[in-house]
C-alpha positions in Angstrom: 0.0 0.0 0.0 2.8 2.4 0.9 4.5 1.8 -2.5 1.3 2.2 -4.5 0.4 5.4 -2.7 3.9 6.8 -3.4 3.5 5.9 -7.1 0.1 7.7 -7.0 1.4 11.1 -5.8 1.1 10.6 -2.0 4.6 10.5 -0.7 4.1 11.1 3.0 2.7 7.7 4.0 3.2 5.2 6.9 1.5 2.6 9.0 0.5 2.4 12.6 3.7 0.7 13.8 2.8 -2.3 16.0 -0.7 -2.4 14.7 -3.6 -0.1 15.7 -5.6 -2.8 17.4 -2.8 -3.9 19.6 -1.6 -7.4 20.5 1.8 -7.3 18.7 4.3 -9.9 19.8 7.9 -8.8 20.5 9.0 -10.1 17.2 6.2 -8.4 15.2 6.8 -5.1 17.0 10.6 -5.2 16.4 10.2 -6.0 12.7 7.5 -3.4 12.3 9.7 -0.7 14.0 12.4 -1.5 11.4 9.9 -1.2 8.6 8.6 2.0 10.1 12.0 3.5 10.4 12.4 3.5 6.6 8.8 4.5 5.9 8.2 8.2 5.0 5.8 8.6 8.0 7.1 6.8 11.1 4.8 6.5 14.1 4.1 3.8 16.6 0.3 4.0 17.3 -2.3 1.9 19.1 -5.9 2.3 20.2 -7.0 2.8 23.8 -8.1 0.0 26.0 -5.4 -2.5 25.0 -2.0 -3.4 26.3 0.7 -0.7 25.9 2.9 -0.8 22.8 5.8 1.4 23.8 9.1 -0.2 22.8 10.0 -0.9 26.4 6.8 -2.9 26.8 8.4 -5.8 24.9 11.6 -6.4 26.9 15.2 -5.1 26.7 16.1 -6.6 23.3 13.2 -4.9 21.6 13.9 -1.7 23.4 17.5 -1.8 22.1 16.5 -2.7 18.6 13.9 0.0 18.5 16.4 2.6 19.8 18.8 1.6 17.0 16.1 1.9 14.4 15.2 5.4 15.5 18.8 6.5 15.8 19.5 5.3 12.2 16.5 7.2 10.9 17.5 10.4 12.7 21.1 10.1 11.3 19.6 9.9 7.8 17.4 13.0 8.2 19.5 15.1 5.7 18.9 12.4 3.1 15.2 12.0 4.0 14.6 15.7 4.1 16.2 16.1 0.6 14.0 13.2 -0.7 10.9 15.1 0.6 12.1 18.3 -1.1 12.4 16.3 -4.3 8.9 14.8 -3.8 7.6 18.4 -3.4 9.3 19.5 -6.6 8.8 16.5 -8.9 6.3 14.1 -7.3 9.0 11.4 -7.0 8.1 9.1 -4.1 10.3 8.9 -1.1 9.8 5.1 -0.7 9.9 3.6 -4.2 9.2 0.2 -5.6 12.2 -1.3 -7.3 10.5 -0.9 -10.7 10.8 2.9 -10.3 14.5 2.6 -11.0 14.8 -0.7 -12.8 11.9 -0.6 -15.3 13.4 -3.1 -17.6 13.9 -5.8 -14.9 11.1 -8.3 -15.0 11.8 -9.4 -11.4 11.7 -5.8 -10.1 8.4 -5.3 -11.8 6.5 -7.5 -9.3 8.5 -7.3 -6.1 6.5 -5.8 -3.2 8.5 -6.8 -0.1 11.6 -4.7 -1.0 11.9 -1.0 -1.8 14.3 1.8 -2.7 14.5 4.5 -0.1 15.3 7.3 -2.5 17.7 6.5 -5.4 20.4 4.8 -3.3 19.2 2.6 -0.5 17.6 -0.8 -1.1 15.7 -2.0 2.1 14.4 -5.5 2.5 12.3 -5.6 5.8 11.8 -9.0 7.4 8.1 -10.1 6.9 8.3 -13.9 7.8 7.8 -15.0 11.4 10.8 -16.8 12.9 13.0 -16.3 9.8 16.7 -17.0 10.2 17.5 -15.8 6.7 15.9 -13.6 4.0 16.3 -13.7 0.3 17.1 -10.3 -1.1 16.9 -9.5 -4.9 19.6 -7.1 -6.1 19.0 -5.7 -9.6 21.9 -5.2 -12.1 24.9 -3.3 -10.9 27.2 -3.3 -7.9 25.7 -3.2 -4.4 27.2 -2.8 -0.9 25.8 -4.0 2.4 25.2 -0.7 4.1 26.9 -1.3 7.5 29.9 -3.4 6.4 30.7 -2.6 2.8 30.5 -6.2 1.7 30.1 -6.1 -2.1 27.7 -7.9 -4.4 27.1 -7.8 -8.1 23.6 -8.0 -9.5 21.3 -9.1 -10.9 21.4 -11.7 -8.1 19.4 -13.0 -5.2 21.5 -13.1 -2.0 20.8 -14.6 1.3 20.9 -12.2 4.2 21.4 -13.6 7.7 19.0 -12.3 10.3 18.6 -11.6 14.0 15.9 -9.6 15.7 17.9 -6.4 15.1 18.3 -7.0 11.3 17.0 -4.7 8.6 18.8 -5.8 5.4 20.0 -2.7 3.6 22.1 -2.3 0.5 23.7 0.7 -1.1 23.7 1.1 -4.9 27.0 2.0 -6.6 27.1 5.7 -7.4 25.4 6.6 -4.1 25.8 9.9 -2.4 24.2 9.6 1.1 24.2 12.5 3.5 23.8 12.0 7.2 24.3 14.0 10.4 24.2 13.4 14.2 20.7 14.7 15.3 20.2 17.8 17.5 20.1 17.2 21.2 17.0 19.4 21.6 14.3 20.5 19.3 15.6 24.1 19.0 19.3 23.2 18.6 21.2 22.8 15.3 22.3 19.4 14.3 25.3 18.1 16.3 28.7 17.3 14.7 29.8 17.3 11.1 27.8 16.7 8.0 28.8 13.3 6.5 28.6 12.1 2.9 29.0 8.4 2.3 29.9 8.0 -1.4 30.2 4.8 -3.5 31.9 5.7 -6.8 30.8 4.1 -10.0 32.2 4.6 -13.5 29.1 6.6 -14.6 28.7 10.0 -13.0 25.9 10.3 -10.4 24.4 13.3 -8.6 22.4 14.0 -5.5 21.0 17.4 -4.3 21.1 18.1 -0.6 18.2 20.3 0.5 18.6 22.4 3.7 16.7 25.1 5.5 16.6 26.7 8.9 13.7 24.7 10.1 11.8 27.8 11.2 9.2 27.9 8.5 10.5 31.2 7.2 11.1 29.7 3.8 14.9 30.4 3.3 16.5 27.2 1.9 19.4 26.1 -0.2 20.4 23.2 -2.4 23.9 21.8 -2.9 24.3 19.4 -5.8 27.1 16.8 -5.6 28.5 14.9 -8.6 30.4 11.7 -8.0 32.6 10.0 -10.7 34.7 6.9 -10.4 37.5 5.9 -12.8 40.3 3.4 -13.1 42.6 5.5 -10.9 40.2 6.6 -8.1 37.2 9.0 -7.8 36.2 12.6 -7.7 33.4 14.4 -5.9 32.4 17.9 -7.2 30.1 20.2 -5.2 28.4 23.0 -7.1 27.9 26.3 -5.5 24.8 26.3 -3.3 21.6 27.7 -4.8 19.3 29.5 -2.4 19.4 32.1 0.4 20.0 29.7 3.4 23.5 29.4 4.6 24.1 26.4 6.9 26.2 26.9 10.1 29.9 26.5 10.0 30.7 22.8 10.1 33.1 20.1 9.1 32.3 18.0 6.1 33.4 14.3 6.4 33.4 12.3 3.1 33.7 8.6 3.4 34.6 6.9 0.1 33.6 3.2 -0.1 35.2 0.8 -0.9 38.9 1.7 -0.8 40.7 -1.6 -0.2 44.2 -0.1 -0.7 45.9 2.9 0.8 45.4 6.0 -1.4 48.3 7.5 -3.4 47.0 11.1 -3.1 44.0 13.1 -2.0 43.5 16.7 -3.2 41.0 19.4 -2.4 40.7 22.1 -5.2 44.0 21.0 -6.4 45.9 21.3 -3.1 47.2 18.1 -1.4 45.7 17.0 1.9 47.8 15.4 4.6 47.2 11.9 6.0 46.4 11.6 9.7 47.3 8.7 12.0 43.7 8.0 13.1 40.1 9.2 12.6 40.2 10.8 16.0 43.3 12.8 15.0 41.5 13.7 11.8 38.5 15.0 13.6 40.7 17.0 15.9 42.7 18.5 13.0 39.6 19.3 11.0 41.3 18.8 7.7 43.1 15.8 6.1 42.4 12.2 5.4 42.7 8.7 6.9 42.6 5.3 5.1 40.4 3.1 7.3 41.8 -0.4 6.6 39.2 -2.1 8.8 36.2 -0.4 7.2 37.8 -0.4 3.7 37.0 3.3 3.3 38.9 6.6 2.7 37.8 9.2 5.2 38.4 12.9 4.3 37.5 15.9 6.4 37.7 19.6 5.7 35.6 22.8 6.5 32.4 22.6 4.5 32.2 25.1 1.7 29.8 26.1 -1.0 31.7 24.6 -3.9 34.7 22.3 -4.1 36.4 19.5 -6.1 37.7 16.5 -4.0 39.9 14.0 -5.8 41.3 10.8 -4.5 43.8 8.6 -6.3 43.6 4.9 -5.3 43.2 1.4 -6.8 39.5 0.8 -7.0 39.8 -2.9 -7.6 37.9 -5.1 -5.1 39.6 -8.4 -4.8 37.6 -9.9 -2.0 33.9 -9.0 -2.0 33.5 -9.6 1.7 36.8 -10.1 3.6 36.6 -11.0 7.3 36.4 -8.2 9.8 37.5 -7.8 13.4 34.6 -6.7 15.6 35.6 -5.0 18.9 34.0 -6.3 22.1 33.9 -4.6 25.5 32.3 -6.4 28.4 31.6 -5.4 32.0 32.3 -8.2 34.4 30.2 -9.1 37.5 31.6 -8.1 40.9 33.6 -11.0 42.3 35.2 -12.2 39.1 38.7 -13.2 40.2 41.4 -10.9 39.0 43.5 -13.8 37.7 40.7 -15.2 35.5 41.1 -14.9 31.8 37.7 -14.1 30.3 37.1 -15.7 26.9 34.6 -15.3 24.1 33.4 -18.0 21.7 31.4 -17.4 18.5 29.6 -19.6 15.9 31.8 -18.0 13.2 34.6 -20.5 13.9 32.8 -23.4 15.6 32.6 -21.9 19.1 36.4 -21.9 19.8 37.3 -19.9 22.9 39.5 -16.8 22.4 41.0 -14.9 25.4 40.2 -11.2 26.1 42.3 -8.7 27.9 41.2 -7.4 31.3 41.0 -3.6 31.1 41.0 -3.0 34.1 39.9 -5.8 36.4 36.2 -4.8 36.1 36.1 -5.2 32.3 37.5 -7.3 29.4 38.1 -6.3 25.8 39.3 -7.7 22.5 38.1 -8.5 19.0 36.6 -11.4 17.2 37.2 -12.0 13.5 34.0 -12.9 11.7 32.5 -12.8 8.2 31.9 -9.2 7.0 28.2 -8.3 6.5 26.7 -11.2 8.5 25.3 -11.7 11.9 27.1 -14.0 14.4 26.3 -15.5 17.9 28.7 -15.4 20.8 29.0 -16.0 24.6 31.5 -15.2 27.4 33.2 -17.7 29.7 36.4 -18.4 31.6 37.5 -20.6 28.7 35.1 -23.6 28.8 31.4 -24.3 28.9 31.6 -25.2 32.6 32.2 -21.5 33.4 29.9 -19.9 30.8 28.0 -16.7 31.6 24.5 -16.7 33.2 21.7 -14.2 33.3 20.6 -12.7 36.7 19.2 -15.3 39.0 21.4 -18.0 37.4 19.0 -18.2 34.4 20.4 -19.8 31.3 21.9 -17.1 29.1 20.8 -16.8 25.5 23.4 -16.4 22.8 24.4 -12.8 22.3 24.6 -11.6 18.7 26.4 -8.9 16.7 27.0 -7.9 13.1 30.2 -8.2 11.2 31.2 -4.6 10.6 34.2 -2.5 11.5 34.2 -0.2 14.5 30.7 -1.5 15.6 31.9 -2.0 19.2 29.6 -4.3 21.2 29.3 -3.2 24.8 28.0 -6.0 27.0 27.5 -6.9 30.7 27.9 -10.3 32.2 25.7 -10.9 35.3 27.1 -14.2 36.6 29.1 -17.3 35.8 27.9 -20.9 35.7 30.4 -22.0 38.4 28.8 -19.6 40.8 25.4 -21.1 40.3 26.4 -24.8 40.0 29.8 -25.4 41.7 29.9 -29.0 40.3 28.4 -28.8 36.8 
């Protein structure tokens, strides 16, 4: 219905997340929140006289997944706001059936459980109860799993692994996706830099960022970016802004995906930029670049300006579509965990082999696990064997934890007890 309404000139559409009549299960509510977060109109809504349907009414896991869905939507507001401006100007829907962009693709003509959010993001919400995987059709061209950068070539149907937090999302080659940390209060400006995630393709692509003051006065501006990839790298050209609105002074952070090899040179308006040791140093300096070998991305930062030409010289060849990635873990340990105990983590990515973590300090442990990029994995903590595995409060059996194979996505956990404390002779 949402896709058909969008095609019929009604772009601002959504559903009553959770179901207006109430009675959603935790799984249905979590899946519906994910769908709502990529719907043009996003509101959880329920009638009176039934059980509450706030995110926290369904337990901690659904609370956490709902928070992540909402945070992702707010980060994408520059992209979404620009899509609404385009809908106002041209009638193009915000949420689009695949056939909008791939009219000659017979499969795309009939798909109704996937959609394009604007021109660049393909979303495939989970609509099957208890599903552990989901088939996702990718039309012709190169696609990237949004969180990890794992690459796929279409047309193809890929199998996405699932957990309750999953919302399979893929970025189309040529994409220019703006995002920004949201404001802390309703009357405050957005927090932090403006980010552009770009995915160069041989054919030039464009995106127009729409901005205004948010005060209803009518002053606005449009900045059009053009992205072009070639055999030796990529360039991003920003045209001078059109319109009376001048955004506040800010840093622009451009993340170029995928850059699997260290760049040879990065220039801004013909002047060379300097490499920094880390992204933290880059943010502190406010200008320069970092090659993020874990995320397979080139990160460039500089003061935002009305027009510029950013050029990066690097080898764009992708040898491994989805190389393994190290996922950082940080876990708070329960009081009483002996100082000399080596805390371990085991995952299903390598057959549940235990790997030691570093105590940092005695109250915490930290380390990384190497897992397939772009896929979910299960894991648990212990002292190095199953006789000492973690327990939930009250010595309840602990479910497997899960996380996603993407760089820098640090998982922060808390262990509440150990099996040996509950059953001294297991």
